[in-house]
N, C-alpha and C positions, 0 to 999 in steps of 0.2 A: 352461521348466523351475521347478519349484517351488522359491520361495525364502522357504519359510515356515520360520521360526528353531523348533530342537529344544532342549530342556534335558534333560538327565540327573538323577534324584531319588536320592538317597541317603540315609538316616536318620541323624540328626546330633542330641548332646546340647548521546553532546554535538552586505555591500556599500554601499557608502555610498547616500545617497538621490540619485535622479538626476532631471533637467531634460528634457522630453519636448517635440518637437515633430514634428508627424504622426506618421510610423510608424517613427521612429527615433530613438536615443536614446545617451546618452553619460555615463560617470562618469571622471572624469580622462580616460586615453587609451584607454578601451574605448567603443564606439559599435555597438548592436545595431540592428535593423530588420527586419519582416517583409513577407517579398517573395512576388508572383505568385499575389495574390488581392484583389478587390475591398475588403473589409474592411482597415482599419490593423491589427487586432486579429489577424489570421488569413494565416497565411502559411508559407514557408519561411525558417527562421533564418539571416540573416546578420550577422558581427560585423567590426567594424575594428578594428586594435591603430595607435593611434597615428595618424599618416599614410598607413600601408599601404593597400593596396584592398580593398575588401571582397570576405569568402570566405565560404562558405556552412559553416555547424555541422555536424557531422556527429552521426547520430544517437545514437552508442553511448554508454553508460554516464548518458543522459540519464534522468530520472525527471520526475514531476509538481512533487512540492515546489519543485525547480528551476527549472522551466518557468515556477512560480508566481511566482518573484521574477523574472524577465525580464518577463513580464506586468506586472509593477506598475512596472517601470521604462522599459515602454512606455507609463506611465500608462493600461493597458489593465484591465480587468478581472480575475476570479481566471483560472488556468490551467483551463480543460475538456477538452481533450486534447493529447496528443502522439504523433504518427506517425513514426516511424523508418523510412524507405526507403529501400533500395539503391537506386545511379543505374547500374551497372555500368560505372562508367568512372574511369580514376584522376585525381584530381584535386586540388590542394592545400586543405586545408580545415583549420579549428579544431575540436581534440577535446577533450573533457574528459578530464580525467587521472582514470584510474581511482581514484587513492589520494587523490584534493582531499578537504579537511576540510568542503566547505561555507563556507570562509572568504568572502573577497572574489571576485567574478566572476572579475577582473581577474589573479587568481592561480590559476584554474581550468584553463585553456586551454594548449594547445601546439600548432602549426602543423605538420602533416604532410601527406604525400601519401602515398595509400592508394588502394584500390579505394573511390570515395568513397560517401557515403550523403547523407541531407540530413535534418534535423527539421523535420516540418511540426508548426506551435504554435499553439494555437486557444484565444484567450482569451475571455472572454465581453467582449459588447460595451458591457452597460448595468448590471451587478451586480457586485458581488464582496464579498467576506469578509476584513475586515482585522484586524489585531493578534491574531489566534488563535492556536490550540498548533497546527494542522495546516491545510489548505488547505479543507477543510470546515466550519470552524468559525470566527467573529469578529463584528466589528461588521459590519450591513449595511451596505453604500455604494450609490447610485444615481448614473448618470449622466445629467447635464442638457446635453441639446444646446444649450438657450440661454445658458447659462453658460458651458460646456464644463468642467465642473469635477465632481467628486464629492461627494456630501453622504450622511449618515446619515439614517436614517428613523424617526421618532419610534414609540416603542414602540405605542401604542394605534392607529397606523395602518395595522397590518399584523397581518392574524390567520391562522390556523393554514394555511388555504387557502393564502394569501399568500405562506406559509414552504413550503410545498411546493412550488410554484412555481418559487422561488426555490432550493431544493435539488436539483429536478429540471434547472432549465437551467443549473445548475455541474457536473453531472454525478455528485452526492453523493448520499447512502442519504435515508432518510426525516428531519423536522425530530426531532430527540430532544429538544432544548431550545429554548425563545423566553422570552426574559427581556428585561429592560431594562437599560441600563447608562449609568452618570452621561457626560456628555458637556461639554466644555469651552467657553467661549462662543465660540472662535471655529471651534464643530464644531456650530453650531447645527442639526439636524435639517432638510430638506425638509418645507415645511409640505402636505404631500400624501397622501390617505388613499388605498389600493389596495385595489380591492373585486375580489377574483379568486372564481372558482367553484373553482379547484384543477386543472382541466384543461388552462390555458394552459402554451404552450409557453416564454414568457417573461414576467416580471413587467411589461414595459411593455407586455403583450398586453392587460394586464388591464384592467377600467374604474379611473376613478379620479375626486376629486373635490380641492377645493381646499380647504385648513384653513388659520383665523387662527392659530394658536398650538399648539404642542405641551403640550398640559397636564398629562401625566404627568411631563415633564422629563426622560425618559429617552430613549435611542436604541434601537433593537432590536439585540440580541444573539442571532445563531442559531448552532445546532450541528447540523449536518445528519449523521445517522450511519445506518451499516447494522450491526449485531452479526454479520449473516449473511452477512458478504461472502467468506468464504473456506468453502472444505469439501474432503473427499477423497473420492473417489468409484474405484469398481470395485476395492477391495480386500476384505479380507476384514471389517473391521468400519470404523466411522466416523473411526479413527485409523491408517486404513493406506488408502493410495490416492494417485490421480491429483491433484496440487494443481487445484483450480479455482477462480477468483476472478469476482466478480459487480462491473462497471462497467457504467455508463449501464444498469442493468437485466437486463444481458445475462453470463450466465454461459458462459466459457471456460478451457480448459486453460489453466495458467500456464508461459508457454515457458520453456526452459532455454535461456539465450541463452551460447553458447560463448566472446563476450568477458567472462562472469563466472564462467568455469568455477572460477577461482582462488579466488572472493571469497564463493562459498557456502561456507559452513562450519555445521560442528554447532551452534555458536553463533546462527548466524545463521537458519538451521532451526527452532534453538527458539523462534523468534518464532512461528512458524508454528504450533507443535506447543501453544505457550501458550495464544494466542488459542483454540484449539478444544478448550482443557481436555483435553489430551491427554498433557500430562507433556513428556518432552524428547525431541529426535530422536533416532532410533537411527540411520538410515541413508536414504540416495535414490539413485535411479538413474534414468534416463532411459526414457521411453516415449512412444510413437509418439501422435499429438495426433490428436484427431478434427476439426480444423479450426482457423478463426482462433484466433490465442493473444494473451494479454494478458502481459506481461512486467513482472517485479517485480524492482526494484534491491535487491540484497542489502546495498549501502552504506546506502542509505537505510532500510533496514528498522532497522539498528541504533540510528537516532538519532529514530524518530518513534514514534507509539502507534498509528498508523492505515496501513493497507494502500493508502488510496487517494494518501496523499503518494506512492508508489513507484512509481505504474502508469505504464505507455506502452502501444502498440499495437506488436505483432511486423511488422517489416518483411514477412515473407511469408506466404502464407494455409498455409505446412506448416511444420514444425519439430519439434523435442523438447521433450517434455512434462516435467515434474518427480513421478516418483513417488516420496513420501515414505511413510515409516513411523516413526510416533511410539511412545515407550515405553507408553504404555497403549492401544497396538493389542494387545497378547499376551491370551493368553488365560486367563481367571480358571478356577483348577483346584481342583474340589472333591474330596478323596479320602475316603473312607471307610476307617476303618482299625475291622475286627470283630476282638476279642482275646476268644479262647476260653480260659477256665480251667478248672483240673480240677473244679472245681465243678459246671460246666457252665452255668455263667452267661457271658451274652455281653455285651460291653461294647462299643457301637456309638459310635463317635468320629466327629463329622465333620469335616475340617479345610480352612480355605479359604486358599491358597496364591495370589500372584502373583507375576511376577518382572518385573522392569524390565531390558531389554537394551541395552547402550549400546557403540558402537564404541569401538577403544582409540585412535582417532583423537584427537587434540587437538580442543579446540574451536575452536581458530583455523585448524586445517589444511584446506586442500580438502576435500570429500566426494570420495572416489572410488567412482565408482558402480561400476566392477569389479570391487573388493573388500567392497563394503560388507555382505555376509553372511559373512564370514570373520571370525575372530580377535574373537570377543565377549567383554565381563565381564560377567557379569549379577548381581544383589543379587536375593536371596528375602526374603519374608516372611513368616512363619507367624503366622497373625492367629486364634486361639485362645484362646476364655476359660480363663482359669486354666491356660495352657499357654507360660508367659513364659520357662522354662527351658529348653526343649528343642523341636525344630521339624526340618524336613525340608530338607536341601538339593535343590535340585529343578534337573533338566534336563527340559525338556515337549517 
């Protein structure tokens, strides 16, 4: 069924620091660990509250920025990926509260027994970005097995090729900004120069040489960014279609998770439309995916400037994707008005119109995919030189 909107035309005049030991960590009465993998920084997340037994953490409502906090508390690197997996059995587990405001982690969990799922969290072993505005920016730090500690890197000891390796290792975009930042006396950077060719999979795979001092007096501050990490495909224009997100260099449909149903609002969808310079969100509906999915947290989207903070893997190889329509997807219509006067003079006036359609739903109400193409309100604009006092009310 064609859901293209039609418009009629009338003439008108916003946790504390933790100590770590091996692969589990705690703050006050909350403890975390990653299990089931060889690396201490990769595995299924488990949590223990006070003196209770360890229980798995369900993957629902998780996203990368939240995983990054757990990685930091485990004294690991940055969060590289999160994968939600359904286990198919009923089990007591820890769930993140859907309404959690990202305050202390100890306030965000509730213990429930449901059809269980697990959260596989992968943190980088050897590099991380800290004190940045998002998971893909900040001060670069490198792990030393010898001192078993993290150290920053001198600005002059990492070039663009090395920055490319770091950004790729962390699952972020290309390096968009590489600059120096002052460091405190207790944060003196590691005196090691990295010699990368740009194709290495990890920074520690690059060649390196020892240096005596950090002559620049500044540490590497790195921002990895990908301005083209989201798109709309399969629609009538670039501002209308199935939402696709690029993560780790791979484009996938954005999965519409049923657990997020009440959280996807016009206000949240506006973030994607604005990112694409497509105005505001008009409507959304489910569509069949073409393969594996990425899931974006609507909770996270309202509090960050990057989609990469909000992403995780979908638990299944199939599911529902999100088809989004933004206001600038509407057709720009040019009407030629020909006036014939008694003197047989013909005035040919070209008028340029566009309209913006917005659902009557409140910006904080859930998107109703079944009714997304009904009950429209619309604004119209006549852009005509010398024609400010009249125009056309349009239904196209």
